[in-house]
Each structure stands twice: as structure tokens, then as C-alpha cells.
C-alpha distance (Angstrom), angle and dihedral (degrees) to the residues before:
residue distance angle dihedral
M1 . . .
I2 3.79 . .
L3 3.75 92.6 .
E4 3.85 92.4 54.3
K5 3.81 91.2 47.8
S6 3.75 91.8 47.8
A7 3.77 92.3 49.3
A8 3.80 90.3 50.6
F9 3.84 89.6 49.0
L10 3.77 91.2 49.6
A11 3.82 91.9 47.6
G12 3.79 90.2 48.2
A13 3.86 91.4 51.5
F14 3.78 91.6 50.8
A15 3.80 93.0 42.6
V16 3.83 90.5 55.1
C17 3.79 89.5 50.6
A18 3.76 90.8 48.4
I19 3.83 92.1 50.6
V20 3.76 90.9 48.8
S21 3.83 89.7 48.5
I22 3.82 89.4 52.6
G23 3.78 85.9 54.7
W24 3.77 90.0 53.3
L25 3.81 91.0 49.0
L26 3.78 90.9 52.0
S27 3.80 97.8 43.2
V28 3.83 108.3 33.6
P29 3.81 95.7 69.3
F30 3.84 88.2 61.0
V31 3.83 95.3 47.2
E32 3.76 124.5 77.6
L33 3.79 106.4 -132.7
E34 3.79 93.0 171.8
G35 3.78 92.3 -133.5
E36 3.73 93.0 -67.8
L37 3.82 95.3 111.2
S38 3.73 132.5 27.2
L39 3.75 128.7 -149.9
L40 3.86 88.2 -116.1
E41 3.81 91.3 54.3
L42 3.85 90.7 52.2
I43 3.75 92.8 48.8
G44 3.82 91.4 45.7
M45 3.79 90.6 51.9
T46 3.84 89.9 49.7
F47 3.78 91.9 54.5
G48 3.80 90.8 39.0
G49 3.77 88.8 75.3
V50 3.80 92.4 62.7
P51 3.92 96.5 87.4
V52 3.78 92.7 57.7
V53 3.79 90.6 44.3
L54 3.80 90.6 50.7
L55 3.84 92.0 50.1
F56 3.78 92.6 52.4
G57 3.78 90.3 44.2
A58 3.82 92.3 52.3
L59 3.83 89.0 47.7
G60 3.74 89.3 51.2
F61 3.81 92.3 53.0
A62 3.80 91.0 48.4
L63 3.79 93.6 48.0
G64 3.83 89.2 46.4
A65 3.71 90.5 58.6
V66 3.76 99.6 46.9
A67 3.79 102.7 33.2
P68 3.88 122.3 92.4
S69 3.78 90.9 -119.8
R70 3.78 141.5 3.8
G71 3.75 90.3 -110.5
I72 3.75 93.4 58.1
A73 3.79 90.8 45.4
A74 3.81 90.2 52.0
G75 3.82 90.0 47.1
V76 3.76 93.8 51.2
L77 3.76 92.0 46.5
T78 3.82 91.0 49.2
A79 3.81 88.9 50.4
I80 3.81 91.1 51.0
A81 3.78 90.8 50.0
I82 3.81 94.3 48.4
I83 3.81 94.6 44.6
G84 3.86 90.1 46.6
Y85 3.81 90.4 51.0
L86 3.78 93.6 47.0
A87 3.80 91.3 46.9
A88 3.80 92.5 51.7
S89 3.77 92.9 44.7
L90 3.81 101.1 41.9
A91 3.81 94.7 40.6
G92 3.81 87.4 62.3
V93 3.80 92.5 62.6
I94 3.77 104.5 25.6
E95 3.77 109.9 69.9
P96 3.79 100.7 -161.3
I97 3.80 91.4 60.3
E98 3.79 95.6 37.1
R99 3.88 93.8 118.6
V100 3.90 91.1 56.3
R101 3.80 88.5 76.6
F102 3.79 89.9 75.3
L103 3.81 89.5 66.1
S104 3.81 93.2 58.7
P105 3.84 122.6 89.8
Y106 3.81 87.0 -146.6
F107 3.85 90.3 65.8
Y108 3.79 88.8 60.1
S109 3.77 95.7 43.6
D110 3.81 90.7 74.9
A111 3.78 91.3 -151.5
T112 3.74 93.6 148.9
I113 3.77 96.5 51.6
W114 3.80 104.7 30.5
L115 3.79 95.0 101.7
T116 3.82 98.4 35.8
E117 3.77 101.9 40.5
G118 3.74 105.2 9.1
P119 3.78 129.6 -119.9
I120 3.79 122.1 -47.3
W121 3.81 98.7 -133.6
W122 3.79 97.4 -155.6
H123 3.84 87.0 56.7
Q124 3.79 89.2 55.7
A125 3.88 89.1 47.8
V126 3.83 90.0 51.9
L127 3.78 91.2 54.6
L128 3.80 92.4 45.6
V129 3.82 92.5 49.4
A130 3.78 91.3 45.8
G131 3.81 89.4 49.7
A132 3.81 91.7 49.4
L133 3.78 90.1 51.6
A134 3.77 91.7 49.1
F135 3.74 89.7 47.3
T136 3.78 91.0 50.9
L137 3.80 89.1 51.0
A138 3.86 89.0 48.7
V139 3.82 91.6 53.5
R140 3.77 91.7 49.7
A141 3.78 91.2 46.6
F142 3.85 92.3 51.0
Q143 3.81 89.4 49.5
V144 3.73 94.9 56.3
R145 3.80 103.6 29.7
E146 3.76 122.8 119.6
I147 3.78 109.7 -139.3
G148 3.74 114.8 -130.1
A149 3.83 94.1 13.8
G150 3.79 92.4 133.6
T151 3.80 92.7 -151.4
W152 3.75 137.7 86.7
Q153 3.75 108.6 -82.3
L154 3.78 101.6 -159.3
R155 3.85 94.9 125.8
R156 3.79 91.2 59.0
L157 3.78 88.8 63.6
V158 3.78 92.7 67.3
S159 3.76 96.3 34.9
N160 3.81 117.9 97.7
R161 3.77 93.2 -144.9
R162 3.79 129.3 78.0
G163 3.68 100.0 -149.7
């Protein structure tokens, strides 16, 4: 079941990027970009957001399998996203916490520099590896979860038994 849901999530992420890219294809010919941006750069930036989306999606699947309810899983994931965003944003302007930005997925997404400097490929790789690890954790969590338990099921992840 997790594989089907993950495939649908992945297809949805790419479908959104494809739809946005169609929007670029339809609108860019009518906009004067003065040679600063190309259509290929805009489409590349659009698909460049996929690694961070995949990371958060994998974290969502993992939390959904171990949390007492979907609401709690969504709340924790939302908190992670907000804290990560604030860490990346504030660390850029508050020198004492400057190193905190390295803990945020948003730092590695390169969203602020994609069009001006291009992507940093090892940042994209970090996001993909982190997403793969989170997805592996999610698969393990789905294998050992007890449906309807109503409690956090973190211990089951390290246990060798299903029941």
C-alpha cells in the first residue's frame, strides 16, 4: 500500500511541475524577459523544487505510520516545515544562529538562488538522499505498524517482531 501511495505522490509532484511548465510555455512568449531568463531555466527551477517536496512527502508517510492519528502526523510535519523555514530564513540574518541553516531542508532547496546562480547539485543530492532515508523509514514503519493503536509506535520500528 505504501508503494502505491508513494507512486501516486511522486506522480502528483511531477504532474504539478508539468502543469506549471505548460503555463511557462504559454506565457513566456508574451513576456519580455530581456534575455535574463530562458524558458529552460524557468522549467528547470520548477522541477528543481521536487527534491524538497519528496523529502517532506517521505517524512509525512513516516509520521503517518508512527503517529497516533493522521491529525497529529500532519501537525508534526507542519511544525517541522515551519521550524525549518524559520531556521533557514532567520539564520541568514542573525549571525549567532547562522549555522542552524544547515539543518533546514529549505537551505538545500536553493529556491532563492536557482535562477540567479543555478542549482547546487550536491544540495539536491542531500535532499534526495534524506528523502530516500525517510522513505525507507516510512516503509519499515508501515510494515510494523498496528492499525488503530492510538499511540506513538516508535518502538515498533526497532523491534524485529510485527505483533
